[in-house]
Structure formats: C-alpha cells, structure tokens
C-alpha positions as YAML, in Angstrom:
chain: A
units: angstrom
residues:
- id: 1
  name: MET
  ca: [-1.67, 44.37, 23.51]
- id: 2
  name: LYS
  ca: [-3.46, 41.58, 21.45]
- id: 3
  name: LEU
  ca: [-5.18, 41.67, 18.22]
- id: 4
  name: PHE
  ca: [-6.82, 38.40, 17.07]
- id: 5
  name: TRP
  ca: [-9.11, 37.53, 14.15]
- id: 6
  name: PHE
  ca: [-12.11, 35.31, 13.51]
- id: 7
  name: ILE
  ca: [-12.46, 32.11, 11.35]
- id: 8
  name: PRO
  ca: [-15.77, 32.18, 9.28]
- id: 9
  name: THR
  ca: [-17.13, 28.68, 10.43]
- id: 10
  name: HIS
  ca: [-20.15, 30.61, 9.69]
- id: 11
  name: GLY
  ca: [-19.88, 31.96, 5.99]
- id: 12
  name: ASP
  ca: [-18.57, 34.69, 4.35]
- id: 13
  name: GLY
  ca: [-18.83, 37.08, 1.60]
- id: 14
  name: ARG
  ca: [-18.52, 41.21, 0.77]
- id: 15
  name: TYR
  ca: [-22.66, 41.83, 1.83]
- id: 16
  name: LEU
  ca: [-24.45, 40.78, 5.00]
- id: 17
  name: GLY
  ca: [-27.80, 38.71, 4.04]
- id: 18
  name: THR
  ca: [-27.51, 37.84, 0.23]
- id: 19
  name: PRO
  ca: [-25.52, 35.29, -1.51]
- id: 20
  name: ASN
  ca: [-24.61, 38.51, -4.25]
- id: 21
  name: GLY
  ca: [-21.01, 38.15, -3.29]
- id: 22
  name: GLY
  ca: [-21.30, 35.32, -1.02]
- id: 23
  name: ARG
  ca: [-18.18, 32.73, -0.56]
- id: 24
  name: PRO
  ca: [-18.52, 28.33, -0.52]
- id: 25
  name: LEU
  ca: [-17.78, 27.42, 2.71]
- id: 26
  name: ASP
  ca: [-15.38, 25.45, 2.57]
- id: 27
  name: TYR
  ca: [-11.69, 24.18, 4.18]
- id: 28
  name: ASP
  ca: [-9.51, 25.39, 1.32]
- id: 29
  name: TYR
  ca: [-10.83, 28.93, 2.49]
- id: 30
  name: LEU
  ca: [-10.86, 28.34, 6.13]
- id: 31
  name: ARG
  ca: [-7.58, 27.36, 5.73]
- id: 32
  name: GLN
  ca: [-6.63, 30.26, 3.79]
- id: 33
  name: VAL
  ca: [-7.61, 33.40, 6.01]
- id: 34
  name: ALA
  ca: [-5.79, 30.45, 8.82]
- id: 35
  name: ALA
  ca: [-2.33, 31.38, 6.95]
- id: 36
  name: ALA
  ca: [-3.45, 35.16, 6.32]
- id: 37
  name: VAL
  ca: [-3.24, 35.03, 10.48]
- id: 38
  name: ASP
  ca: [-1.04, 32.43, 11.53]
- id: 39
  name: SER
  ca: [1.37, 34.98, 8.79]
- id: 40
  name: LEU
  ca: [0.59, 38.42, 9.53]
- id: 41
  name: GLY
  ca: [1.28, 38.20, 12.96]
- id: 42
  name: TYR
  ca: [-1.81, 38.24, 14.82]
- id: 43
  name: TYR
  ca: [-2.33, 36.74, 17.81]
- id: 44
  name: GLY
  ca: [-4.57, 34.40, 17.25]
- id: 45
  name: ALA
  ca: [-8.26, 34.10, 15.89]
- id: 46
  name: LEU
  ca: [-12.04, 32.96, 17.66]
- id: 47
  name: LEU
  ca: [-14.08, 30.27, 15.86]
- id: 48
  name: PRO
  ca: [-17.57, 30.35, 16.41]
- id: 49
  name: THR
  ca: [-20.20, 28.37, 18.18]
- id: 50
  name: GLY
  ca: [-23.75, 27.09, 17.52]
- id: 51
  name: ARG
  ca: [-25.47, 24.65, 15.31]
- id: 52
  name: SER
  ca: [-25.50, 28.10, 12.46]
- id: 53
  name: CYS
  ca: [-21.06, 26.51, 12.38]
- id: 54
  name: GLU
  ca: [-18.85, 24.05, 11.59]
- id: 55
  name: ASP
  ca: [-17.91, 22.51, 14.53]
- id: 56
  name: ALA
  ca: [-15.15, 24.68, 16.60]
- id: 57
  name: TRP
  ca: [-13.46, 22.09, 17.40]
- id: 58
  name: VAL
  ca: [-13.23, 19.70, 14.14]
- id: 59
  name: THR
  ca: [-12.08, 22.97, 11.71]
- id: 60
  name: ALA
  ca: [-9.18, 24.27, 14.56]
- id: 61
  name: SER
  ca: [-8.30, 20.71, 14.90]
- id: 62
  name: SER
  ca: [-7.65, 20.11, 11.42]
- id: 63
  name: LEU
  ca: [-6.31, 23.84, 10.66]
- id: 64
  name: ILE
  ca: [-3.38, 22.83, 13.82]
- id: 65
  name: GLY
  ca: [-0.50, 21.60, 10.58]
- id: 66
  name: GLU
  ca: [-1.86, 24.74, 8.79]
- id: 67
  name: THR
  ca: [-0.45, 26.62, 10.90]
- id: 68
  name: SER
  ca: [2.80, 27.51, 13.31]
- id: 69
  name: ARG
  ca: [2.61, 30.63, 15.73]
- id: 70
  name: MET
  ca: [-0.93, 31.63, 15.80]
- id: 71
  name: ARG
  ca: [-3.80, 30.66, 18.94]
- id: 72
  name: PHE
  ca: [-7.62, 29.29, 18.23]
- id: 73
  name: LEU
  ca: [-10.26, 30.77, 20.89]
- id: 74
  name: VAL
  ca: [-12.36, 27.70, 20.84]
- id: 75
  name: ALA
  ca: [-15.53, 27.49, 22.86]
- id: 76
  name: ILE
  ca: [-16.45, 24.94, 25.50]
- id: 77
  name: ARG
  ca: [-19.93, 24.88, 26.59]
- id: 78
  name: PRO
  ca: [-20.96, 23.45, 29.84]
- id: 79
  name: GLY
  ca: [-24.36, 21.72, 29.68]
- id: 80
  name: LEU
  ca: [-23.66, 20.12, 26.19]
- id: 81
  name: ILE
  ca: [-20.40, 18.43, 27.10]
- id: 82
  name: SER
  ca: [-19.23, 17.04, 30.64]
- id: 83
  name: PRO
  ca: [-16.33, 18.97, 32.20]
- id: 84
  name: THR
  ca: [-13.57, 15.95, 32.22]
- id: 85
  name: LEU
  ca: [-14.45, 14.98, 28.57]
- id: 86
  name: ALA
  ca: [-14.27, 19.33, 27.51]
- id: 87
  name: ALA
  ca: [-11.01, 19.33, 30.12]
- id: 88
  name: ARG
  ca: [-9.65, 15.84, 27.66]
- id: 89
  name: MET
  ca: [-10.20, 17.99, 24.44]
- id: 90
  name: ALA
  ca: [-8.16, 20.76, 25.77]
- id: 91
  name: ALA
  ca: [-4.99, 18.99, 26.96]
- id: 92
  name: THR
  ca: [-4.91, 17.29, 23.92]
- id: 93
  name: PHE
  ca: [-5.60, 20.11, 21.92]
- id: 94
  name: ASP
  ca: [-3.08, 21.99, 24.08]
- id: 95
  name: ARG
  ca: [-0.03, 19.46, 22.86]
- id: 96
  name: LEU
  ca: [-0.43, 18.75, 19.85]
- id: 97
  name: SER
  ca: [-0.53, 22.55, 18.58]
- id: 98
  name: ASN
  ca: [2.46, 23.29, 21.33]
- id: 99
  name: GLY
  ca: [-0.04, 25.11, 23.17]
- id: 100
  name: ARG
  ca: [-1.99, 27.50, 21.12]
- id: 101
  name: ILE
  ca: [-5.72, 26.42, 22.55]
- id: 102
  name: LEU
  ca: [-7.31, 29.32, 24.32]
- id: 103
  name: ILE
  ca: [-10.76, 28.47, 25.88]
- id: 104
  name: ASN
  ca: [-13.76, 30.76, 24.90]
- id: 105
  name: VAL
  ca: [-16.92, 29.80, 27.96]
- id: 106
  name: VAL
  ca: [-20.24, 29.89, 25.98]
- id: 107
  name: THR
  ca: [-23.04, 29.25, 28.38]
- id: 108
  name: GLY
  ca: [-25.61, 29.87, 25.31]
- id: 109
  name: GLY
  ca: [-28.67, 32.54, 25.53]
- id: 110
  name: ASP
  ca: [-30.98, 30.81, 22.56]
- id: 111
  name: PRO
  ca: [-33.50, 28.55, 24.11]
- id: 112
  name: VAL
  ca: [-34.65, 27.36, 20.95]
- id: 113
  name: GLU
  ca: [-30.93, 26.71, 19.85]
- id: 114
  name: LEU
  ca: [-30.40, 25.07, 23.40]
- id: 115
  name: ALA
  ca: [-33.70, 22.65, 22.67]
- id: 116
  name: GLY
  ca: [-32.82, 20.98, 19.89]
- id: 117
  name: ASP
  ca: [-29.05, 20.15, 21.71]
- id: 118
  name: GLY
  ca: [-31.17, 19.38, 24.62]
- id: 119
  name: VAL
  ca: [-30.46, 21.87, 26.48]
- id: 120
  name: PHE
  ca: [-34.05, 23.12, 28.53]
- id: 121
  name: GLU
  ca: [-32.28, 24.68, 31.92]
- id: 122
  name: GLU
  ca: [-33.06, 28.45, 32.29]
- id: 123
  name: HIS
  ca: [-30.84, 31.46, 32.77]
- id: 124
  name: SER
  ca: [-29.96, 31.49, 36.21]
- id: 125
  name: ASN
  ca: [-29.63, 27.31, 35.81]
- id: 126
  name: ARG
  ca: [-27.40, 27.88, 32.62]
- id: 127
  name: TYR
  ca: [-25.37, 30.01, 35.10]
- id: 128
  name: GLU
  ca: [-24.92, 27.98, 37.64]
- id: 129
  name: ILE
  ca: [-23.92, 24.81, 35.34]
- id: 130
  name: THR
  ca: [-21.49, 26.99, 33.83]
- id: 131
  name: ASP
  ca: [-20.47, 28.13, 37.61]
- id: 132
  name: GLU
  ca: [-20.12, 24.15, 38.63]
- id: 133
  name: PHE
  ca: [-18.61, 23.12, 35.37]
- id: 134
  name: LEU
  ca: [-15.78, 25.42, 35.64]
- id: 135
  name: HIS
  ca: [-14.93, 23.86, 39.02]
- id: 136
  name: ILE
  ca: [-14.22, 20.61, 38.05]
- id: 137
  name: TRP
  ca: [-12.80, 21.19, 34.18]
- id: 138
  name: ARG
  ca: [-10.22, 23.83, 36.76]
- id: 139
  name: SER
  ca: [-9.13, 21.14, 39.14]
- id: 140
  name: ILE
  ca: [-8.62, 18.43, 36.40]
- id: 141
  name: LEU
  ca: [-6.43, 20.90, 34.20]
- id: 142
  name: ALA
  ca: [-4.35, 21.93, 37.09]
- id: 143
  name: ASP
  ca: [-3.67, 18.82, 38.42]
- id: 144
  name: GLN
  ca: [-4.63, 18.66, 41.43]
- id: 145
  name: GLY
  ca: [-4.94, 15.00, 42.21]
- id: 146
  name: GLU
  ca: [-8.53, 13.14, 41.73]
- id: 147
  name: VAL
  ca: [-11.45, 15.12, 41.94]
- id: 148
  name: ASN
  ca: [-14.04, 14.79, 43.88]
- id: 149
  name: PHE
  ca: [-16.94, 16.77, 43.71]
- id: 150
  name: ALA
  ca: [-21.71, 16.61, 44.22]
- id: 151
  name: GLY
  ca: [-22.89, 19.73, 43.05]
- id: 152
  name: LYS
  ca: [-26.97, 20.90, 41.98]
- id: 153
  name: HIS
  ca: [-26.48, 20.13, 38.89]
- id: 154
  name: LEU
  ca: [-22.97, 18.51, 37.82]
- id: 155
  name: ARG
  ca: [-21.45, 15.30, 39.80]
- id: 156
  name: VAL
  ca: [-17.87, 14.05, 39.57]
- id: 157
  name: GLN
  ca: [-15.96, 10.73, 40.99]
- id: 158
  name: GLY
  ca: [-12.32, 10.26, 40.97]
- id: 159
  name: ALA
  ca: [-12.14, 12.46, 37.92]
- id: 160
  name: ARG
  ca: [-8.06, 13.24, 36.75]
- id: 161
  name: ALA
  ca: [-5.63, 14.24, 33.84]
- id: 162
  name: ILE
  ca: [-3.16, 11.14, 32.95]
- id: 163
  name: PHE
  ca: [-2.24, 13.31, 29.81]
- id: 164
  name: LYS
  ca: [-1.03, 16.86, 31.35]
- id: 165
  name: GLY
  ca: [-1.79, 19.89, 28.82]
- id: 166
  name: VAL
  ca: [1.35, 22.44, 27.80]
- id: 167
  name: GLN
  ca: [0.09, 25.26, 29.90]
- id: 168
  name: ARG
  ca: [-0.08, 25.64, 33.49]
- id: 169
  name: PRO
  ca: [-1.91, 25.26, 35.40]
- id: 170
  name: TYR
  ca: [-4.34, 25.09, 31.99]
- id: 171
  name: PRO
  ca: [-5.35, 26.98, 28.78]
- id: 172
  name: ALA
  ca: [-6.51, 31.26, 29.25]
- id: 173
  name: LEU
  ca: [-10.13, 31.43, 29.95]
- id: 174
  name: TYR
  ca: [-12.41, 33.85, 28.21]
- id: 175
  name: PHE
  ca: [-15.83, 34.13, 29.50]
- id: 176
  name: GLY
  ca: [-18.62, 37.09, 28.45]
- id: 177
  name: GLY
  ca: [-21.80, 37.60, 30.05]
- id: 178
  name: SER
  ca: [-23.93, 40.76, 30.60]
- id: 179
  name: SER
  ca: [-26.47, 39.81, 33.90]
- id: 180
  name: ALA
  ca: [-25.16, 39.82, 36.80]
- id: 181
  name: ALA
  ca: [-24.88, 36.07, 37.48]
- id: 182
  name: GLY
  ca: [-22.37, 35.64, 34.06]
- id: 183
  name: ILE
  ca: [-20.36, 38.70, 35.92]
- id: 184
  name: GLU
  ca: [-20.19, 36.59, 38.40]
- id: 185
  name: VAL
  ca: [-19.24, 33.45, 37.10]
- id: 186
  name: ALA
  ca: [-16.68, 35.68, 35.51]
- id: 187
  name: ALA
  ca: [-15.79, 36.90, 38.51]
- id: 188
  name: ARG
  ca: [-14.96, 33.65, 39.41]
- id: 189
  name: HIS
  ca: [-13.39, 31.12, 37.16]
- id: 190
  name: VAL
  ca: [-12.29, 32.74, 34.16]
- id: 191
  name: ASP
  ca: [-8.82, 34.50, 32.97]
- id: 192
  name: TYR
  ca: [-10.49, 37.24, 30.73]
- id: 193
  name: TYR
  ca: [-13.73, 38.66, 30.67]
- id: 194
  name: LEU
  ca: [-15.34, 39.85, 27.19]
- id: 195
  name: THR
  ca: [-17.62, 42.11, 25.99]
- id: 196
  name: TRP
  ca: [-19.01, 43.03, 23.21]
- id: 197
  name: GLY
  ca: [-18.90, 46.63, 20.94]
- id: 198
  name: GLU
  ca: [-21.00, 48.91, 22.43]
- id: 199
  name: PRO
  ca: [-19.88, 52.41, 23.59]
- id: 200
  name: PRO
  ca: [-16.85, 52.74, 25.96]
- id: 201
  name: SER
  ca: [-19.27, 54.96, 28.27]
- id: 202
  name: GLN
  ca: [-21.66, 51.50, 28.23]
- id: 203
  name: VAL
  ca: [-17.99, 49.09, 28.29]
- id: 204
  name: ALA
  ca: [-16.35, 51.29, 31.35]
- id: 205
  name: GLU
  ca: [-19.59, 50.71, 33.44]
- id: 206
  name: LYS
  ca: [-19.19, 46.60, 32.56]
- id: 207
  name: ILE
  ca: [-15.80, 46.74, 32.82]
- id: 208
  name: ALA
  ca: [-16.29, 48.92, 36.49]
- id: 209
  name: ALA
  ca: [-18.84, 46.06, 37.77]
- id: 210
  name: VAL
  ca: [-16.66, 42.96, 36.50]
- id: 211
  name: ARG
  ca: [-13.35, 44.35, 38.50]
- id: 212
  name: HIS
  ca: [-15.42, 44.84, 41.38]
- id: 213
  name: SER
  ca: [-16.77, 41.71, 41.26]
- id: 214
  name: ALA
  ca: [-13.80, 40.16, 41.04]
- id: 215
  name: ARG
  ca: [-12.41, 41.65, 43.61]
- id: 216
  name: ARG
  ca: [-14.62, 40.45, 46.15]
- id: 217
  name: HIS
  ca: [-13.16, 36.49, 45.53]
- id: 218
  name: GLY
  ca: [-9.53, 38.39, 45.44]
- id: 219
  name: ARG
  ca: [-8.87, 38.20, 41.99]
- id: 220
  name: GLU
  ca: [-8.10, 40.17, 38.97]
- id: 221
  name: LEU
  ca: [-9.60, 39.43, 35.53]
- id: 222
  name: ARG
  ca: [-7.95, 41.27, 31.77]
- id: 223
  name: PHE
  ca: [-10.29, 42.45, 29.39]
- id: 224
  name: GLY
  ca: [-11.36, 41.89, 25.75]
- id: 225
  name: ILE
  ca: [-13.67, 43.41, 23.31]
- id: 226
  name: ARG
  ca: [-15.31, 42.01, 20.17]
- id: 227
  name: LEU
  ca: [-15.53, 44.58, 17.31]
- id: 228
  name: HIS
  ca: [-15.94, 43.98, 13.09]
- id: 229
  name: VAL
  ca: [-13.82, 46.41, 11.67]
- id: 230
  name: ILE
  ca: [-14.13, 48.80, 7.99]
- id: 231
  name: VAL
  ca: [-10.82, 50.31, 7.90]
- id: 232
  name: ARG
  ca: [-9.35, 52.15, 4.73]
- id: 233
  name: GLU
  ca: [-7.22, 54.93, 4.12]
- id: 234
  name: THR
  ca: [-9.37, 57.21, 3.90]
- id: 235
  name: GLU
  ca: [-12.97, 57.79, 6.42]
- id: 236
  name: ASP
  ca: [-15.37, 58.45, 3.48]
- id: 237
  name: GLU
  ca: [-14.25, 55.00, 1.65]
- id: 238
  name: ALA
  ca: [-14.62, 53.47, 4.80]
- id: 239
  name: TRP
  ca: [-17.91, 54.76, 5.30]
- id: 240
  name: LYS
  ca: [-19.33, 53.96, 1.95]
- id: 241
  name: ASP
  ca: [-17.98, 50.46, 2.33]
- id: 242
  name: ALA
  ca: [-20.43, 49.90, 5.40]
- id: 243
  name: GLY
  ca: [-23.12, 51.42, 3.35]
- id: 244
  name: ARG
  ca: [-21.65, 48.50, 0.47]
- id: 245
  name: LEU
  ca: [-21.88, 45.78, 3.09]
- id: 246
  name: ILE
  ca: [-25.93, 46.18, 3.63]
- id: 247
  name: SER
  ca: [-26.59, 47.38, 0.36]
- id: 248
  name: TYR
  ca: [-29.24, 44.30, -0.21]
- id: 249
  name: LEU
  ca: [-30.83, 43.98, 2.95]
- id: 250
  name: THR
  ca: [-34.40, 44.50, 2.75]
- id: 251
  name: ASP
  ca: [-37.07, 45.76, 4.78]
- id: 252
  name: GLN
  ca: [-38.24, 41.94, 5.59]
- id: 253
  name: THR
  ca: [-35.33, 40.80, 5.93]
- id: 254
  name: VAL
  ca: [-33.55, 43.06, 9.04]
- id: 255
  name: GLU
  ca: [-37.72, 42.54, 10.47]
- id: 256
  name: ALA
  ca: [-36.95, 38.60, 10.69]
- id: 257
  name: ALA
  ca: [-34.07, 38.48, 11.81]
- id: 258
  name: GLN
  ca: [-34.16, 40.95, 14.65]
- id: 259
  name: ALA
  ca: [-37.47, 38.86, 15.44]
- id: 260
  name: THR
  ca: [-35.12, 36.01, 15.59]
- id: 261
  name: LEU
  ca: [-32.44, 37.59, 17.68]
- id: 262
  name: ALA
  ca: [-35.12, 39.05, 19.86]
- id: 263
  name: ARG
  ca: [-36.29, 35.18, 21.22]
- id: 264
  name: GLN
  ca: [-32.98, 35.04, 23.01]
- id: 265
  name: ASP
  ca: [-32.90, 35.07, 27.05]
- id: 266
  name: SER
  ca: [-28.95, 36.38, 26.89]
- id: 267
  name: MET
  ca: [-28.47, 39.89, 28.83]
- id: 268
  name: GLY
  ca: [-25.99, 40.41, 26.10]
- id: 269
  name: GLN
  ca: [-28.07, 40.21, 22.95]
- id: 270
  name: ARG
  ca: [-30.63, 42.40, 24.54]
- id: 271
  name: ARG
  ca: [-27.75, 45.00, 24.94]
- id: 272
  name: MET
  ca: [-27.09, 44.57, 21.33]
- id: 273
  name: LEU
  ca: [-30.42, 45.14, 20.02]
- id: 274
  name: GLU
  ca: [-31.05, 47.82, 22.09]
- id: 275
  name: LEU
  ca: [-28.67, 49.67, 19.44]
- id: 276
  name: GLN
  ca: [-30.41, 48.60, 16.71]
- id: 277
  name: LYS
  ca: [-33.84, 50.93, 17.82]
- id: 278
  name: ARG
  ca: [-33.58, 53.19, 15.22]
- id: 279
  name: ASN
  ca: [-34.58, 50.74, 12.32]
- id: 280
  name: ARG
  ca: [-36.97, 53.32, 10.83]
- id: 281
  name: GLY
  ca: [-34.16, 54.69, 8.05]
- id: 282
  name: TRP
  ca: [-31.92, 52.03, 9.30]
- id: 283
  name: ARG
  ca: [-30.01, 52.46, 5.67]
- id: 284
  name: THR
  ca: [-28.18, 55.87, 6.72]
- id: 285
  name: ARG
  ca: [-24.90, 56.41, 9.01]
- id: 286
  name: GLU
  ca: [-26.91, 58.60, 11.07]
- id: 287
  name: ALA
  ca: [-28.82, 56.11, 11.98]
- id: 288
  name: LEU
  ca: [-26.25, 53.56, 12.43]
- id: 289
  name: GLU
  ca: [-23.66, 55.65, 14.06]
- id: 290
  name: ILE
  ca: [-24.01, 54.97, 17.48]
- id: 291
  name: SER
  ca: [-20.76, 56.81, 19.44]
- id: 292
  name: PRO
  ca: [-18.28, 58.51, 17.23]
- id: 293
  name: ASN
  ca: [-16.97, 54.98, 14.12]
- id: 294
  name: LEU
  ca: [-18.76, 53.08, 15.95]
- id: 295
  name: TRP
  ca: [-21.40, 51.72, 13.71]
- id: 296
  name: ALA
  ca: [-24.36, 49.66, 14.12]
- id: 297
  name: GLY
  ca: [-24.77, 47.59, 11.14]
- id: 298
  name: VAL
  ca: [-24.01, 45.01, 11.17]
- id: 299
  name: GLY
  ca: [-26.12, 43.70, 14.33]
- id: 300
  name: LEU
  ca: [-29.28, 44.12, 11.75]
- id: 301
  name: VAL
  ca: [-29.25, 41.20, 10.82]
- id: 302
  name: ARG
  ca: [-26.57, 39.14, 12.88]
- id: 303
  name: GLY
  ca: [-26.32, 37.75, 15.98]
- id: 304
  name: GLY
  ca: [-23.82, 38.18, 18.78]
- id: 305
  name: ALA
  ca: [-21.28, 40.55, 18.15]
- id: 306
  name: GLY
  ca: [-22.81, 43.49, 15.63]
- id: 307
  name: THR
  ca: [-20.68, 46.33, 16.06]
- id: 308
  name: ALA
  ca: [-17.88, 47.76, 13.39]
- id: 309
  name: LEU
  ca: [-15.90, 50.16, 14.12]
- id: 310
  name: VAL
  ca: [-15.56, 52.59, 10.36]
- id: 311
  name: GLY
  ca: [-13.43, 54.56, 9.61]
- id: 312
  name: SER
  ca: [-9.83, 55.32, 8.41]
- id: 313
  name: ALA
  ca: [-6.73, 53.86, 9.64]
- id: 314
  name: ASP
  ca: [-5.94, 56.98, 12.62]
- id: 315
  name: SER
  ca: [-9.58, 57.07, 13.71]
- id: 316
  name: VAL
  ca: [-9.88, 52.94, 13.92]
- id: 317
  name: ALA
  ca: [-6.86, 52.91, 15.52]
- id: 318
  name: SER
  ca: [-7.78, 56.16, 18.10]
- id: 319
  name: ARG
  ca: [-11.16, 54.30, 18.94]
- id: 320
  name: ILE
  ca: [-8.98, 51.05, 19.61]
- id: 321
  name: LEU
  ca: [-6.62, 52.72, 22.02]
- id: 322
  name: GLU
  ca: [-9.59, 54.27, 23.26]
- id: 323
  name: TYR
  ca: [-10.97, 51.24, 24.10]
- id: 324
  name: HIS
  ca: [-7.54, 50.35, 25.57]
- id: 325
  name: GLY
  ca: [-7.36, 53.09, 27.59]
- id: 326
  name: LEU
  ca: [-9.76, 51.98, 29.83]
- id: 327
  name: GLY
  ca: [-8.57, 48.37, 30.22]
- id: 328
  name: ILE
  ca: [-9.09, 46.31, 27.12]
- id: 329
  name: ASP
  ca: [-5.64, 44.91, 26.40]
- id: 330
  name: THR
  ca: [-7.76, 42.07, 23.51]
- id: 331
  name: PHE
  ca: [-9.59, 42.86, 20.41]
- id: 332
  name: ILE
  ca: [-11.36, 39.72, 18.75]
- id: 333
  name: LEU
  ca: [-11.85, 41.68, 15.02]
- id: 334
  name: SER
  ca: [-13.01, 41.07, 11.44]
- id: 335
  name: GLY
  ca: [-14.30, 42.10, 8.73]
- id: 336
  name: TYR
  ca: [-16.08, 40.52, 5.11]
- id: 337
  name: PRO
  ca: [-14.65, 39.51, 3.67]
- id: 338
  name: HIS
  ca: [-12.54, 38.17, 6.05]
- id: 339
  name: LEU
  ca: [-9.49, 37.15, 3.96]
- id: 340
  name: GLU
  ca: [-8.86, 40.21, 2.73]
- id: 341
  name: GLU
  ca: [-9.83, 41.86, 5.66]
- id: 342
  name: ALA
  ca: [-7.18, 39.95, 7.87]
- id: 343
  name: TYR
  ca: [-4.88, 41.86, 5.26]
- id: 344
  name: ARG
  ca: [-6.27, 45.27, 5.49]
- id: 345
  name: VAL
  ca: [-6.50, 45.04, 8.79]
- id: 346
  name: ALA
  ca: [-2.81, 44.09, 9.28]
- id: 347
  name: GLU
  ca: [-1.19, 46.44, 6.28]
- id: 348
  name: LEU
  ca: [-3.55, 49.79, 8.12]
- id: 349
  name: LEU
  ca: [-3.43, 49.54, 11.70]
- id: 350
  name: PHE
  ca: [-0.76, 47.34, 12.96]
- id: 351
  name: PRO
  ca: [1.95, 49.55, 12.76]
- id: 352
  name: ARG
  ca: [-0.27, 52.17, 14.41]
- id: 353
  name: LEU
  ca: [-0.78, 50.29, 17.77]
- id: 354
  name: SER
  ca: [1.92, 48.96, 20.06]
- id: 355
  name: LEU
  ca: [1.10, 44.61, 19.12]
- id: 356
  name: GLN
  ca: [2.06, 41.53, 20.98]
- id: 357
  name: SER
  ca: [2.49, 38.78, 18.46]
- id: 358
  name: LYS
  ca: [3.32, 40.94, 15.18]
- id: 359
  name: VAL
  ca: [5.47, 38.58, 12.95]
- id: 360
  name: PRO
  ca: [9.02, 40.78, 13.46]
- id: 361
  name: ASN
  ca: [10.18, 42.16, 10.72]
- id: 362
  name: LYS
  ca: [7.56, 42.02, 8.50]
- id: 363
  name: ASN
  ca: [6.63, 45.67, 6.86]
- id: 364
  name: LYS
  ca: [10.90, 46.04, 7.29]
- id: 365
  name: SER
  ca: [13.03, 46.20, 4.34]
- id: 366
  name: ASN
  ca: [16.71, 45.18, 4.63]
- id: 367
  name: SER
  ca: [18.49, 42.45, 2.90]
- id: 368
  name: SER
  ca: [16.52, 39.37, 4.57]
- id: 369
  name: ALA
  ca: [13.38, 40.72, 4.27]
- id: 370
  name: PRO
  ca: [10.93, 39.66, 1.29]
- id: 371
  name: MET
  ca: [10.16, 42.36, -1.42]
- id: 372
  name: ILE
  ca: [7.41, 44.76, -0.33]
- id: 373
  name: GLY
  ca: [5.26, 45.69, -3.06]
- id: 374
  name: GLU
  ca: [6.18, 44.98, -7.15]
- id: 375
  name: VAL
  ca: [9.18, 46.09, -8.71]
- id: 376
  name: VAL
  ca: [9.66, 49.68, -10.17]
- id: 377
  name: ALA
  ca: [10.17, 49.22, -14.63]
- id: 378
  name: ASN
  ca: [11.15, 45.71, -14.19]
- id: 379
  name: GLN
  ca: [14.77, 47.40, -11.92]
- id: 380
  name: PHE
  ca: [14.39, 48.97, -8.33]
- id: 381
  name: ALA
  ca: [12.54, 47.93, -5.02]
- id: 382
  name: PRO
  ca: [9.74, 50.33, -4.79]
- id: 383
  name: GLY
  ca: [10.77, 53.63, -2.97]
- id: 384
  name: GLN
  ca: [14.04, 52.99, -4.45]
- id: 385
  name: ALA
  ca: [13.24, 54.93, -8.01]
- id: 386
  name: THR
  ca: [13.80, 58.18, -6.97]
- id: 387
  name: ALA
  ca: [16.89, 57.91, -4.70]
- id: 388
  name: ALA
  ca: [18.04, 55.79, -7.80]
- id: 389
  name: SER
  ca: [17.55, 58.55, -10.69]
...
C-alpha cells in the first residue's frame, strides 16, 4: 500500500471558503509541506494542475533539492503541450531527481478554463487527443528509435529522446477518467487508474469496468483513490473538526461554487456533484455522510476530490483497508491545513497500515533513533519515568 500526500499549490488554510485562517501561498510554505512529506515517509505527493494553481512542473522542480525520497506526481496536459516536449520534460526531471517523477495524465473537464488555454475541443475529441498523445509519449521514452505518427489530431515526424530518464521504460502513468472514453484511454495506456472518493460500492463498479476494458487490450492496471482525511484520536473530535472546516461557508458561497462546478463536462466531476444533492441542511453530518465515515463536505466548494474520510484512527484505517480490499493500493490523501495534517496522518494512520516507503525506525525508540516526545522532568525519556520509579 502506498500513501501519497498533497502539495497545496492552490492555497491552504484551516477553513474552506473564507480567508479566515488562510495561509500565504509562498515557496517557504510549500517547502515545509514537501519536507514533511519527505521526512515522514510518504511515498510521494500529488501536485494539482490548472489555472487555479501555481504551475506544477515549476513548483516540483524547485523542490527536488529540498527533498531526497519522496516522489512527485505531476500532470501532463494533452492538448496544451506537445507529447515530444512533455517526454523531454519528464526525462529531464527523472534524471535530475534520480527517478522521483510520476506522471498524472489530465485531459481537463472545464470548458471555460480550457478555452482560456486555447483548447476548444469537445469531450470525445479531447480523449482522442489524449490517446494519440500517450501513444507518442510512451513510444519516445520507451526508446523505440525515431517515432513517426500521423493521427486524427496529432502528428510527429522523426521524434526521439536523446537524453533518457532513470525509470524504464518511462515513469509510471496515473490517470482518472470516469466516462467510457476515459476508461478506454486508461485501459490502453496507463499504469494506475485513479478515482475520486466515492462510496465503496460505486468504486467497486468502476474498478470492475476498468479491469474488463484493460483485459480486452491484454493489460492489467493498478488502482488508486484520491481522498481528503480528517483523522483524530476519537470519532467525536473528528466530526467536530469536519464541522469546523465548513463553519464559515454561507448558502451563497455554496450555491455559487456548485453552479461553477456544474458547467464542467467531466463525468468524474458530475459524479462528485451527485453526492451534493442534499444541499438543504448541508451543514449537518446526516446530510453529508454519504457512506460510513465518508463525508462530502469538501465538495460543497472544492472542485475535483470532494470527499473525506472522517473518524478515529481505527475507523479511518478500517475504511482505507476496505478500499484496499477492492483492489486499491495507492491512496492520495490531503487535509487542512496540509502541513499539520501530514504529521497527524503519519502519527495516527501509518502504524495501522502496511505501507510502502515508510521511513524505517521513524517511530521506534532505540539508541540511534531521535527522541520521540518531550523529556519528562528534565531527566526521563517519555515512557521511562514509570520504570525509573
């Protein structure tokens, strides 16, 4: 099981939909979050993409030297960049980071934002472009010699990579698309299929559909899920903090956000919005807990991932294991604010899960490990006072 965290390049704070408790988005803060991800033993971190974010490639590149272990899951955008240039960027990052780049393929789902970037293709055409893009991108980095390709949308002649990356044949490809066209692209090209945090029964149906499509192409995919998390020592504390997160929202803010999100033609975003149908009384846990410990409050005003696992450490760990039982082995998590919650998740969840890439001996006391906790009475290490007496 791999646990990722999130680099909040679109802003961070203690509450949603308000400047109260907000934090300046600057390099020093992003560096602190990345350093926490690196030192705590997360497998890596996702950097979001879009006009509401600082550029993911520039940000991730600036953090290479500030980190040593974590992987960076960074987006490529078919239709916004050529596959040849994207391949060179990936290979360069891979070499300079010593193999710590992973690729998130994002087709895009907001027609207004896409128009601002000069993309006016309808939904089906965008996935055709993504399919052609990935064929070229994979061929170049797999070092298949000069690549010549003439498709419906894209054409390259004599494309090749002179400088090769560290990971062979290329960095792992991650992708999320809930429409039939998106699932077909995943089945043909990617390594990890990602879903947003829907109830387990819906996730199981989606995984089954993707597996069926992949097998038609003679391929096997792995699966990941994108979730927020509010984990505390007790259930009561967790649900109180979930309420606090949306305590500054107003009906007007929620209505405006939902109207903006509804313009998207992304099937995944539509599925997230379906979870928000109970807007009347949206402030209550009963209105927003759509499945045991799965809370849709974040999606009231946030695009993309709109659900959070809320509860005690044991409850949240159990829900993660439930998704794991469906076939998901990659969990991309986040929480507000991201710096403190990175520590809280590591402290409460890591010991309850079998994780890949956890830092060895991070929470074990031995002669070479750092002190865990504060010294008692200027004399005893934590946990030793009783033995000493």
